[in-house]
C-alpha positions as CSV (number, residue, x, y, z in Angstrom):
1,M,77.4,137.1,69.8
2,R,79.9,139.0,67.8
3,T,80.0,141.2,70.1
4,S,80.3,139.5,73.2
5,I,84.3,138.4,71.7
6,A,84.4,141.0,71.0
7,L,84.4,143.0,74.5
8,A,86.6,139.5,75.4
9,A,89.0,140.7,73.3
10,S,89.3,143.6,74.1
11,L,89.4,142.8,77.8
12,L,92.2,140.9,77.3
13,L,93.9,143.6,75.0
14,L,93.3,146.0,78.0
15,S,94.2,143.7,80.6
16,A,97.9,142.3,79.0
17,A,98.9,146.3,78.1
18,P,100.2,146.5,82.0
19,A,102.5,144.1,81.5
20,F,104.1,145.3,78.2
21,A,105.0,148.6,80.7
22,S,106.7,146.6,83.1
23,G,110.3,146.2,83.6
24,S,113.5,147.8,85.6
25,V,115.1,150.5,83.0
26,S,113.3,153.8,83.2
27,G,114.3,157.3,81.9
28,A,115.3,159.0,78.8
29,G,116.8,156.8,76.0
30,G,115.2,153.8,78.0
31,A,117.8,153.4,80.6
32,D,118.2,155.6,83.7
33,D,122.2,156.3,84.1
34,Y,122.4,153.0,87.3
35,T,121.5,150.8,84.9
36,R,123.3,151.9,81.5
37,G,126.3,152.6,83.2
38,K,126.6,149.0,84.7
39,A,126.9,147.8,81.4
40,I,128.5,150.5,79.8
41,F,131.3,149.0,83.5
42,A,130.3,145.8,82.5
43,R,131.4,145.8,78.5
44,A,134.3,148.0,78.4
45,V,136.3,147.9,82.3
46,T,135.3,144.8,83.6
47,C,135.1,142.2,80.6
48,D,137.2,139.6,80.0
49,S,139.9,141.8,78.0
50,C,139.3,144.8,79.5
51,P,141.7,146.1,81.5
52,L,139.9,145.2,85.1
53,A,138.6,141.4,83.8
54,A,139.2,140.8,87.9
55,G,136.3,143.0,89.1
56,V,136.4,145.5,91.8
57,N,135.1,143.9,94.4
58,T,135.6,146.4,97.8
59,P,134.9,150.7,97.9
60,E,138.6,151.7,97.2
61,E,139.3,149.6,94.6
62,A,136.3,151.6,93.2
63,A,136.9,154.8,94.3
64,A,140.2,154.1,92.2
65,V,138.2,153.3,89.6
66,L,136.1,156.3,89.5
67,K,139.4,158.2,89.8
68,R,140.4,156.5,86.5
69,V,136.7,157.3,84.7
70,K,137.1,160.8,84.9
71,A,140.4,161.2,84.2
72,G,139.3,159.7,81.1
73,E,141.4,156.4,81.2
74,F,139.0,154.1,79.7
75,G,138.4,155.8,76.8
76,L,134.6,156.7,77.2
77,S,132.7,159.5,76.1
78,K,131.6,161.7,78.9
79,A,128.3,160.1,78.9
80,D,129.4,156.8,79.3
81,A,132.0,158.1,81.6
82,D,129.3,159.8,83.7
83,S,126.3,156.8,83.6
84,V,129.6,154.2,84.6
85,A,130.7,157.0,87.4
86,A,126.7,157.5,88.2
87,F,126.6,153.6,89.0
88,L,129.8,153.1,91.2
89,E,129.2,155.7,93.0
90,R,125.6,154.3,94.2
91,R,126.9,151.0,94.1
92,Y,129.9,151.2,95.8
93,K,128.9,154.4,97.7
94,V,131.7,156.2,96.4
95,S,132.7,159.1,95.5
């Protein structure tokens, strides 16, 4: 009886393991550049009290913001600016 309970518990644990591994974030440090850039963009560029609180709605606006990000206008670190650039380039197809 104990063996069958232990076997059943082991099978339940093994079948639940893939659920813990699922998610949309990947890459080194747990976040790829796009996902990380999207979060930084929302937190540092388009938040309610940020310079672009109205957001970015067109590829032309995104291109202008990308230039500002690359020029260091938002006070982001190099890594954060690179992630925001990756987000803008992929989301709005600008470079």
